[in-house]
N, CA and C atoms as an extended XYZ file, in Angstrom:
216
Properties=species:S:1:pos:R:3:atomname:S:1:resname:S:1:resid:I:1 pbc="F F F"
N         5.607       -5.331        9.697 N   UNK     1
C         4.764       -4.342        9.046 CA  UNK     1
C         5.556       -3.623        7.961 C   UNK     1
N         4.838       -3.204        6.956 N   UNK     2
C         5.406       -2.291        5.968 CA  UNK     2
C         4.601       -0.996        6.112 C   UNK     2
N         5.295        0.130        6.070 N   UNK     3
C         4.641        1.415        6.290 CA  UNK     3
C         4.576        2.181        4.967 C   UNK     3
N         3.374        2.613        4.632 N   UNK     4
C         3.169        3.440        3.444 CA  UNK     4
C         3.041        4.887        3.908 C   UNK     4
N         3.880        5.744        3.371 N   UNK     5
C         3.822        7.177        3.662 CA  UNK     5
C         3.509        7.885        2.356 C   UNK     5
N         2.526        8.766        2.392 N   UNK     6
C         2.125        9.442        1.158 CA  UNK     6
C         1.474       10.777        1.483 C   UNK     6
N         1.460       11.653        0.488 N   UNK     7
C         0.843       12.968        0.633 CA  UNK     7
C        -0.257       13.114       -0.400 C   UNK     7
N        -1.315       13.795       -0.002 N   UNK     8
C        -2.429       14.071       -0.889 CA  UNK     8
C        -2.600       15.579       -1.018 C   UNK     8
N        -2.847       16.031       -2.227 N   UNK     9
C        -3.065       17.456       -2.459 CA  UNK     9
C        -4.491       17.857       -2.094 C   UNK     9
N        -5.406       16.894       -2.167 N   UNK    10
C        -6.818       17.159       -1.868 CA  UNK    10
C        -7.420       15.890       -1.270 C   UNK    10
N        -8.622       15.984       -0.762 N   UNK    11
C        -9.307       14.813       -0.213 CA  UNK    11
C        -9.486       13.758       -1.307 C   UNK    11
N        -9.139       12.499       -0.987 N   UNK    12
C        -9.219       11.409       -1.964 CA  UNK    12
C        -9.631       10.120       -1.268 C   UNK    12
N       -10.184        9.204       -2.034 N   UNK    13
C       -10.454        7.851       -1.578 CA  UNK    13
C        -9.183        7.049       -1.816 C   UNK    13
N        -8.618        6.446       -0.752 N   UNK    14
C        -7.313        5.777       -0.824 CA  UNK    14
C        -7.468        4.290       -0.500 C   UNK    14
N        -6.794        3.455       -1.299 N   UNK    15
C        -6.718        2.019       -1.047 CA  UNK    15
C        -5.262        1.593       -1.201 C   UNK    15
N        -4.775        0.770       -0.277 N   UNK    16
C        -3.415        0.238       -0.342 CA  UNK    16
C        -3.494       -1.270       -0.541 C   UNK    16
N        -2.604       -1.809       -1.377 N   UNK    17
C        -2.576       -3.247       -1.644 CA  UNK    17
C        -1.142       -3.748       -1.660 C   UNK    17
N        -0.951       -4.963       -1.160 N   UNK    18
C         0.317       -5.669       -1.310 CA  UNK    18
C         0.059       -6.784       -2.311 C   UNK    18
N         0.875       -6.803       -3.365 N   UNK    19
C         0.696       -7.760       -4.448 CA  UNK    19
C         1.955       -8.603       -4.564 C   UNK    19
N         1.764       -9.916       -4.708 N   UNK    20
C         2.880      -10.842       -4.858 CA  UNK    20
C         3.423      -10.827       -6.274 C   UNK    20
N         4.541      -11.514       -6.488 N   UNK    21
C         5.202      -11.522       -7.791 CA  UNK    21
C         4.373      -12.209       -8.874 C   UNK    21
N         3.414      -13.043       -8.485 N   UNK    22
C         2.546      -13.693       -9.467 CA  UNK    22
C         1.267      -12.892       -9.712 C   UNK    22
N         1.202      -11.689       -9.129 N   UNK    23
C         0.064      -10.824       -9.351 CA  UNK    23
C        -1.088      -11.017       -8.385 C   UNK    23
N        -0.909      -11.876       -7.397 N   UNK    24
C        -1.986      -12.131       -6.447 CA  UNK    24
C        -2.060      -11.020       -5.403 C   UNK    24
N        -3.272      -10.589       -5.093 N   UNK    25
C        -3.502       -9.569       -4.073 CA  UNK    25
C        -3.464      -10.266       -2.718 C   UNK    25
N        -2.516       -9.894       -1.873 N   UNK    26
C        -2.290      -10.583       -0.602 CA  UNK    26
C        -2.820       -9.810        0.598 C   UNK    26
N        -2.717       -8.502        0.561 N   UNK    27
C        -3.194       -7.631        1.645 CA  UNK    27
C        -3.866       -6.442        0.980 C   UNK    27
N        -5.027       -6.057        1.502 N   UNK    28
C        -5.707       -4.876        0.962 CA  UNK    28
C        -6.395       -4.140        2.104 C   UNK    28
N        -6.230       -2.823        2.120 N   UNK    29
C        -6.935       -2.025        3.116 CA  UNK    29
C        -8.327       -1.698        2.591 C   UNK    29
N        -9.239       -1.432        3.495 N   UNK    30
C       -10.557       -0.959        3.097 CA  UNK    30
C       -10.395        0.443        2.511 C   UNK    30
N       -11.158        0.783        1.488 N   UNK    31
C       -11.079        2.151        0.957 CA  UNK    31
C       -11.370        3.166        2.066 C   UNK    31
N       -10.566        4.211        2.095 N   UNK    32
C       -10.660        5.204        3.166 CA  UNK    32
C       -10.539        6.602        2.572 C   UNK    32
N       -11.443        7.482        2.909 N   UNK    33
C       -11.360        8.862        2.449 CA  UNK    33
C       -10.457        9.639        3.393 C   UNK    33
N        -9.396       10.211        2.819 N   UNK    34
C        -8.416       10.965        3.603 CA  UNK    34
C        -8.324       12.380        3.072 C   UNK    34
N        -8.059       13.318        3.957 N   UNK    35
C        -7.934       14.716        3.583 CA  UNK    35
C        -6.559       15.049        3.041 C   UNK    35
N        -6.423       16.255        2.562 N   UNK    36
C        -5.137       16.739        2.057 CA  UNK    36
C        -4.104       16.692        3.178 C   UNK    36
N        -2.860       16.414        2.800 N   UNK    37
C        -1.773       16.374        3.775 CA  UNK    37
C        -1.011       15.075        3.698 C   UNK    37
N        -0.142       14.869        4.664 N   UNK    38
C         0.708       13.687        4.717 CA  UNK    38
C         0.057       12.627        5.599 C   UNK    38
N         0.119       11.386        5.133 N   UNK    39
C        -0.501       10.270        5.844 CA  UNK    39
C         0.477        9.106        5.933 C   UNK    39
N         0.222        8.240        6.889 N   UNK    40
C         1.057        7.054        7.102 CA  UNK    40
C         0.137        5.912        7.511 C   UNK    40
N         0.286        4.764        6.860 N   UNK    41
C        -0.514        3.589        7.197 CA  UNK    41
C         0.409        2.386        7.258 C   UNK    41
N         0.239        1.551        8.290 N   UNK    42
C         1.020        0.324        8.431 CA  UNK    42
C         0.178       -0.853        7.944 C   UNK    42
N         0.775       -1.717        7.154 N   UNK    43
C         0.109       -2.922        6.673 CA  UNK    43
C         0.806       -4.126        7.287 C   UNK    43
N         0.031       -5.054        7.794 N   UNK    44
C         0.575       -6.253        8.426 CA  UNK    44
C         0.955       -7.258        7.353 C   UNK    44
N         2.254       -7.475        7.197 N   UNK    45
C         2.757       -8.444        6.216 CA  UNK    45
C         3.490       -9.588        6.922 C   UNK    45
N         3.238       -9.739        8.222 N   UNK    46
C         3.925      -10.752        9.015 CA  UNK    46
C         3.690      -12.172        8.546 C   UNK    46
N         2.576      -12.442        7.894 N   UNK    47
C         2.270      -13.786        7.436 CA  UNK    47
C         2.817      -14.112        6.063 C   UNK    47
N         3.493      -13.167        5.428 N   UNK    48
C         4.009      -13.399        4.078 CA  UNK    48
C         5.398      -14.020        4.117 C   UNK    48
N         5.671      -14.853        3.136 N   UNK    49
C         6.979      -15.503        3.011 CA  UNK    49
C         8.024      -14.492        2.550 C   UNK    49
N         9.286      -14.852        2.719 N   UNK    50
C        10.375      -14.024        2.206 CA  UNK    50
C        10.197      -13.888        0.696 C   UNK    50
N        10.464      -12.700        0.180 N   UNK    51
C        10.330      -12.483       -1.253 CA  UNK    51
C        10.184      -11.021       -1.597 C   UNK    51
N         9.906      -10.771       -2.868 N   UNK    52
C         9.737       -9.418       -3.379 CA  UNK    52
C         8.247       -9.181       -3.582 C   UNK    52
N         7.780       -8.034       -3.113 N   UNK    53
C         6.366       -7.686       -3.190 CA  UNK    53
C         6.218       -6.270       -3.722 C   UNK    53
N         5.020       -5.949       -4.137 N   UNK    54
C         4.698       -4.614       -4.627 CA  UNK    54
C         3.639       -4.001       -3.724 C   UNK    54
N         3.876       -2.772       -3.299 N   UNK    55
C         2.884       -2.003       -2.558 CA  UNK    55
C         2.281       -1.011       -3.548 C   UNK    55
N         0.977       -1.108       -3.753 N   UNK    56
C         0.276       -0.216       -4.674 CA  UNK    56
C        -0.645        0.685       -3.868 C   UNK    56
N        -0.512        1.986       -4.071 N   UNK    57
C        -1.376        2.970       -3.414 CA  UNK    57
C        -2.216        3.632       -4.489 C   UNK    57
N        -3.536        3.572       -4.321 N   UNK    58
C        -4.465        4.214       -5.249 CA  UNK    58
C        -5.176        5.341       -4.511 C   UNK    58
N        -5.107        6.536       -5.096 N   UNK    59
C        -5.778        7.709       -4.524 CA  UNK    59
C        -6.457        8.432       -5.674 C   UNK    59
N        -7.778        8.326       -5.746 N   UNK    60
C        -8.483        8.901       -6.886 CA  UNK    60
C        -8.012        8.212       -8.155 C   UNK    60
N        -7.580        8.981       -9.141 N   UNK    61
C        -7.084        8.433      -10.406 CA  UNK    61
C        -5.591        8.131      -10.382 C   UNK    61
N        -4.905        8.510       -9.313 N   UNK    62
C        -3.454        8.325       -9.223 CA  UNK    62
C        -3.119        6.955       -8.635 C   UNK    62
N        -2.054        6.353       -9.175 N   UNK    63
C        -1.567        5.066       -8.683 CA  UNK    63
C        -0.065        5.182       -8.485 C   UNK    63
N         0.404        4.810       -7.305 N   UNK    64
C         1.842        4.791       -7.008 CA  UNK    64
C         2.233        3.360       -6.673 C   UNK    64
N         3.374        2.924       -7.178 N   UNK    65
C         3.834        1.550       -6.965 CA  UNK    65
C         5.236        1.588       -6.379 C   UNK    65
N         5.447        0.766       -5.361 N   UNK    66
C         6.772        0.658       -4.732 CA  UNK    66
C         7.034       -0.814       -4.448 C   UNK    66
N         8.213       -1.275       -4.756 N   UNK    67
C         8.584       -2.661       -4.449 CA  UNK    67
C         9.308       -2.705       -3.125 C   UNK    67
N         9.139       -3.811       -2.415 N   UNK    68
C         9.868       -4.005       -1.167 CA  UNK    68
C        10.182       -5.486       -1.011 C   UNK    68
N        11.151       -5.767       -0.157 N   UNK    69
C        11.621       -7.140        0.047 CA  UNK    69
C        11.387       -7.532        1.489 C   UNK    69
N        10.904       -8.749        1.674 N   UNK    70
C        10.791       -9.330        3.005 CA  UNK    70
C        11.875      -10.395        3.118 C   UNK    70
N        12.691      -10.278        4.147 N   UNK    71
C        13.715      -11.288        4.421 CA  UNK    71
C        13.398      -11.940        5.753 C   UNK    71
N        13.729      -13.169        5.882 N   UNK    72
C        13.491      -13.897        7.125 CA  UNK    72
C        14.783      -14.444        7.649 C   UNK    72
């Protein structure tokens, strides 16, 4: 699993995505409305090959991007 930790200043619609190096969307959460505060969501990446991936978090108009590596 990869864990996304994030804080929201106000209630927002949040979607998390794992994107491969070729731009393919590999994992996506259903859009979820979350309240203000700190949140944590685990995404199952167990089926992905070793490599570099991007975790994209969208909350309202804001987008945060973080890269992570899977090693086997």
